[in-house]
C-alpha positions in Angstrom: -14.2 -17.2 27.9 -12.3 -19.0 30.3 -11.7 -22.7 30.3 -11.4 -24.5 33.5 -8.8 -27.6 33.4 -11.7 -30.0 34.4 -13.5 -29.7 31.4 -10.8 -28.8 28.9 -10.3 -32.7 27.8 -13.7 -33.1 27.2 -14.0 -30.1 24.5 -11.0 -30.9 22.6 -11.5 -34.3 20.9 -9.7 -33.4 17.7 -5.8 -33.3 16.6 -2.4 -34.6 17.8 -3.2 -35.9 21.3 -0.5 -34.7 24.3 0.2 -36.6 27.6 -0.5 -33.4 29.7 0.7 -30.1 30.8 3.7 -29.9 33.2 4.2 -26.6 34.8 5.7 -25.0 38.1 2.8 -23.9 40.0 -1.1 -24.9 39.9 -1.7 -23.9 36.3 -0.3 -22.6 33.0 -2.0 -19.2 31.1 -3.6 -20.5 28.0 -3.1 -17.4 25.4 -5.0 -15.9 22.7 -1.9 -15.8 20.5 1.8 -17.5 20.6 3.5 -14.8 23.2 3.6 -13.4 26.7 2.5 -9.9 25.3 -0.8 -12.0 24.0 -3.9 -11.3 26.2 -4.5 -14.3 28.6 -8.1 -15.7 27.6 -7.7 -19.0 30.0 -5.7 -21.7 32.1 -5.2 -24.9 32.0 -4.0 -27.4 35.6 -1.0 -29.0 36.0 -1.1 -32.6 34.9 -4.3 -31.8 32.6 -4.7 -33.8 29.2 -4.9 -31.7 26.2 -5.1 -31.9 22.6 -3.0 -30.2 20.1 -5.2 -29.2 17.0 -2.0 -27.3 15.0 1.3 -25.0 15.8 2.4 -22.1 15.3 5.8 -20.0 15.7 6.2 -17.4 18.0 8.2 -16.4 21.4 10.7 -18.7 22.8 9.7 -19.9 26.1 12.1 -21.7 28.3 9.5 -24.1 30.0 9.4 -27.3 32.2 10.0 -29.7 29.3 12.1 -28.0 27.0 13.2 -24.8 25.5 10.8 -23.9 22.5 9.5 -21.4 20.2 6.5 -23.8 19.3 3.4 -22.7 20.8 0.4 -25.0 20.0 -3.1 -24.0 19.4 -5.6 -26.1 21.6 -8.6 -24.8 20.3 -9.6 -22.0 17.7 -7.5 -19.1 18.9 -5.9 -20.4 22.2 -2.5 -21.1 22.6 -0.1 -22.9 25.3 3.7 -22.8 25.0 5.1 -26.1 23.5 7.8 -25.6 26.7 5.0 -27.0 29.1 3.7 -30.2 27.1 4.3 -33.3 27.9 4.8 -35.5 24.5 5.1 -39.5 25.2 7.0 -41.4 23.8 8.0 -37.9 21.7 6.9 -35.1 19.8 5.5 -35.9 16.7 5.3 -34.0 13.5 2.7 -31.6 14.5 0.8 -29.7 11.6 0.7 -26.1 11.2 -2.0 -23.6 12.0 -3.3 -21.0 9.3 -4.4 -18.2 10.4 -7.9 -18.4 9.4 -8.3 -22.2 9.8 -6.9 -25.0 12.4 -4.6 -27.5 10.8 -3.3 -26.7 7.1 -1.6 -29.2 4.9 0.5 -29.2 1.8 0.7 -31.4 -1.4 2.7 -31.8 -4.4 1.5 -29.9 -7.6 4.1 -30.8 -10.1 3.7 -34.5 -11.7 7.2 -35.4 -10.3 8.7 -33.2 -7.9 12.5 -33.2 -7.1 13.6 -33.3 -3.8 17.1 -31.7 -3.2 19.7 -31.4 -0.6 19.6 -28.1 -0.6 17.6 -24.9 -1.4 18.3 -24.6 -5.1 18.4 -26.6 -8.3 22.2 -26.5 -7.8 21.8 -28.8 -5.1 21.7 -32.8 -6.1 18.1 -34.6 -6.1 17.7 -36.9 -3.0 14.5 -38.3 -4.1 11.1 -37.4 -6.1 7.7 -36.9 -4.8 4.6 -37.7 -7.1 1.8 -35.7 -7.5 -0.5 -34.9 -4.9 2.0 -35.9 -2.3 1.9 -34.2 1.1 5.0 -32.8 2.8 5.7 -31.9 6.2 7.7 -28.3 6.2 9.6 -27.0 9.0 11.1 -23.5 7.6 11.3 -21.4 4.4 14.7 -20.8 2.7 15.7 -18.5 -0.2 16.7 -20.2 -3.6 17.5 -18.9 -7.1 14.9 -17.2 -8.9 14.5 -19.5 -11.8 12.7 -21.7 -10.2 10.6 -20.6 -7.4 12.5 -18.2 -5.1 11.2 -19.8 -1.7 12.0 -23.6 -1.3 10.7 -25.4 1.8 12.9 -27.4 4.2 11.2 -30.7 5.0 11.7 -32.9 8.3 14.1 -34.9 6.9 16.0 -31.9 6.2 15.9 -32.1 2.1 14.2 -28.9 0.2 11.6 -28.9 -2.3 10.5 -25.8 -4.5 7.5 -24.0 -2.8 6.6 -23.1 -6.5 5.1 -26.6 -6.9 3.2 -27.3 -3.6 -0.3 -26.1 -2.5 -1.6 -25.2 0.9 -5.1 -26.3 2.1 -6.9 -24.5 3.2 -4.5 -21.4 3.5 -0.7 -20.9 3.7 0.7 -20.7 7.1 3.3 -18.3 8.5 6.3 -20.3 8.2 9.8 -18.9 10.2 12.6 -18.9 7.9 15.6 -21.8 8.3 17.6 -20.4 10.8 15.8 -17.3 12.0 15.7 -16.4 15.8 12.2 -16.4 17.5 9.8 -13.4 17.3 11.1 -11.2 19.9 8.9 -9.3 22.5 10.7 -6.7 23.9 10.0 -6.4 27.6 10.8 -3.0 29.7 8.6 -0.6 27.8 10.4 2.3 26.2 13.9 1.8 28.4 13.7 -1.7 27.5 13.4 -1.3 23.9 16.2 1.3 23.7 18.6 -0.5 26.1 18.1 -3.3 23.9 18.9 -1.5 20.8 21.8 0.1 21.8 24.3 -2.9 21.2 23.3 -3.1 17.9 23.2 0.5 17.1 26.5 1.0 18.5 28.1 -2.0 16.4 27.0 -0.3 13.3 28.1 3.0 14.1 31.7 1.3 14.6 31.5 -0.8 11.7 29.7 2.0 9.0 30.1 5.2 11.1 26.1 5.6 10.9 25.1 7.7 14.3 23.5 5.3 17.1 21.3 7.8 18.3 20.1 8.1 14.6 19.6 4.5 14.4 18.0 3.8 17.5 15.5 6.7 16.6 14.7 5.2 13.3 14.1 1.8 14.6 11.7 3.4 17.2 9.9 5.3 14.4 9.9 2.4 11.8 8.9 -0.2 14.2 6.7 1.3 16.4 8.9 0.3 19.4 9.1 -2.9 18.6 5.5 -3.7 18.3 5.2 -3.8 14.5 4.2 -7.5 13.2 7.3 -6.6 10.9 9.6 -6.2 13.4 8.2 -9.2 16.0 8.4 -11.8 13.5 11.1 -10.9 10.9 13.1 -8.6 13.0 13.0 -5.6 10.4 13.4 -2.8 12.1 13.6 -0.1 9.5 10.9 -1.2 7.4 13.4 -2.5 4.7 11.3 -3.7 1.2 12.7 -6.4 -0.9 12.8 -5.1 -4.9 13.0 -8.8 -5.5 15.8 -10.0 -3.6 16.6 -9.8 0.1 20.0 -8.2 -0.7 23.4 -9.4 0.9 22.2 -9.5 4.5 18.3 -10.4 4.9 17.6 -14.1 4.8 14.2 -13.6 2.3 11.1 -11.9 1.5 7.9 -11.5 2.9 4.5 -10.3 1.4 2.8 -7.7 4.5 -0.5 -6.0 3.9 0.0 -2.6 4.3 -2.1 0.9 3.8 -1.0 3.8 1.5 -2.9 7.3 1.4 -3.3 10.3 -0.6 -5.2 13.5 0.6 -8.3 11.7 2.5 -8.4 8.6 0.9 -6.5 5.6 1.8 -6.2 1.8 0.8 -4.9 -1.4 1.3 -1.9 -2.8 -0.5 0.4 -5.7 -0.2 4.6 -4.9 -0.2 7.6 -7.6 -0.1 9.7 -6.9 3.0 13.0 -8.4 3.8 13.4 -10.8 6.8 16.4 -11.1 8.9 17.9 -13.8 11.2 17.8 -11.6 14.1 17.8 -8.1 15.4 21.5 -7.5 14.6 21.5 -8.3 10.7 18.5 -5.8 10.4 20.9 -3.2 12.0 23.3 -4.2 9.7 21.5 -4.2 6.9 20.7 -0.3 7.4 24.0 0.5 8.2 25.0 -1.0 4.8 22.3 1.0 3.0 23.3 4.3 4.7 27.0 3.9 4.0 27.4 2.4 0.7 24.3 4.2 -1.5 25.7 7.2 -3.7 22.1 9.3 -2.6 23.5 9.1 1.0 27.1 10.4 0.5 26.5 13.9 1.6 24.8 12.6 4.8 27.9 10.3 5.9 29.9 13.8 5.6 28.2 14.4 9.0 28.3 11.4 11.1 29.7 13.9 13.7 26.3 16.2 14.0 23.4 13.2 14.3 20.5 16.2 13.8 22.4 17.1 10.5 22.5 13.4 9.5 18.9 12.6 10.2 18.3 15.9 8.0 20.5 14.6 5.2 19.3 11.1 4.5 15.3 12.6 5.1 16.4 15.1 2.5 18.2 12.0 0.6 14.6 10.3 0.3 14.8 7.9 3.3 11.1 8.7 4.3 8.7 10.9 2.4 6.7 12.3 5.3 7.3 15.7 5.5 8.3 15.8 9.2 10.4 12.6 9.2 13.6 14.2 10.4 11.8 16.5 12.6 10.6 13.3 14.7 13.5 11.5 14.6 15.6 15.0 16.3 12.7 15.0 18.5 13.1 11.4 19.9 16.9 11.7 20.1 16.0 14.8 22.3 13.5 13.4 24.5 15.6 10.4 25.1 18.9 11.4 25.3 19.7 9.1 22.3 23.1 11.3 22.0 24.6 9.7 24.6 24.8 6.4 22.9 27.2 7.8 20.2 30.0 7.7 22.5 31.1 4.2 21.9 32.3 2.2 24.6 
């Protein structure tokens, strides 16, 4: 259903009020999700009053008011970029949205929870919170395993352990502290390849992994950058967490996956690495291929991308029987070999 500006303020009566929309033009698109790749479900006119229910983290937009990666939910399943929202006198603390609910809240479940200056028990205690106290979190931070791996950064810049926080009615999706906003790649296949050349060539320069292979793997593993794992957490190679994000990742996040055996398929969950930005994903990929002993044979053939692809497949990079064939097909179809010539 499409909403017209005149009815919008009447329909939306709950949440945090925002004065108006300020857009260069007669109207602003209302979208089904936090990005320009999400479908347009309506419009809101310039100067129209709105009511914000909650916020999500999405594509960064340079709007008339600010550059922002926040998207404001104005109704269930309907979003506008915060870059065009006029807040008076200033932007308040807006609650996060849940995947299946509007505003969610977080409360302390410990008898007394330490608030620390950093994400870990090695950081000093700056205050304490009683059981049931509500907290306003801005992002996630990875901490030591001993007291809950995930920490929450609060609006004042301090941290509490996520192990002692309960979200109601559900846990929202939060960005990792310092993480670049979700990336929406434009320009189709050529746009994705163009954006991949720089990090792939840097990986080749630093770790000798052929850029052609890195780009082909990124295409295959990320679905041309369209997977949620890639879009939101900048993981281009499907790297899993095994209790820790490793030296390059900034955290581990649970994602639903599907596994199949014969004709039987079932849903499962795995922890995957989150990265600060796309470049870090390529760095982690290059480090793994160049440093793990099982890929030693492949590293003897860095000047032969096709052989390199077959050797990492043989070493167990992927279980699919045609994985290396698919990589080589992509390298040939899009002439990815040209990017193995470093500038």
